[in-house]
C-alpha positions, -999 to 999 in steps of 0.1 A, spaced: 300 -663 -160 309 -656 -196 285 -670 -223 298 -703 -237 320 -710 -206 311 -743 -190 298 -740 -154 322 -767 -142 358 -778 -150 381 -807 -144 418 -802 -148 435 -769 -149 420 -735 -156 431 -699 -151 412 -670 -136 419 -633 -136 414 -615 -103 416 -580 -90 420 -568 -54 420 -572 -26 390 -550 -19 389 -528 12 416 -510 30 431 -537 52 466 -534 64 476 -569 53 507 -578 32 505 -593 -2 517 -626 13 488 -626 38 464 -618 10 477 -646 -11 475 -671 18 439 -661 25 429 -664 -11 446 -697 -17 430 -712 15 396 -701 4 400 -716 -31 415 -748 -17 384 -752 4 362 -755 -27 352 -792 -33 373 -808 -61 402 -783 -60 435 -799 -55 461 -772 -64 461 -734 -65 490 -713 -77 485 -675 -78 502 -642 -82 481 -613 -69 506 -588 -84 497 -600 -119 461 -610 -111 465 -646 -122 452 -676 -104 456 -712 -117 433 -738 -103 436 -776 -108 406 -798 -99 405 -836 -98 367 -836 -97 342 -813 -113 347 -778 -98 319 -752 -101 331 -719 -113 305 -702 -91 322 -717 -61 355 -703 -72 339 -669 -76 324 -671 -42 357 -681 -26 375 -653 -44 349 -628 -31 351 -642 4 388 -635 4 382 -599 -5 391 -601 -42 371 -598 -74 370 -623 -102 375 -605 -136 353 -618 -165 
């Protein structure tokens, strides 16, 4: 996490991503579906909009969302969170 960045957030925030990692034969749509599902499973997350081509993920939470949980979800989907 970047210094000075709060550990949790409520409302909307944007993350930069890179990936997916590995050499799978999945389509961009499959990658985006997998990534969105992982992020939506994080407690407090209500809405995810993403574009893997540009590496931008917008997340809206209605309760405090831990940025470390978002990073773990991104990694579990095969992507990397860019600081």
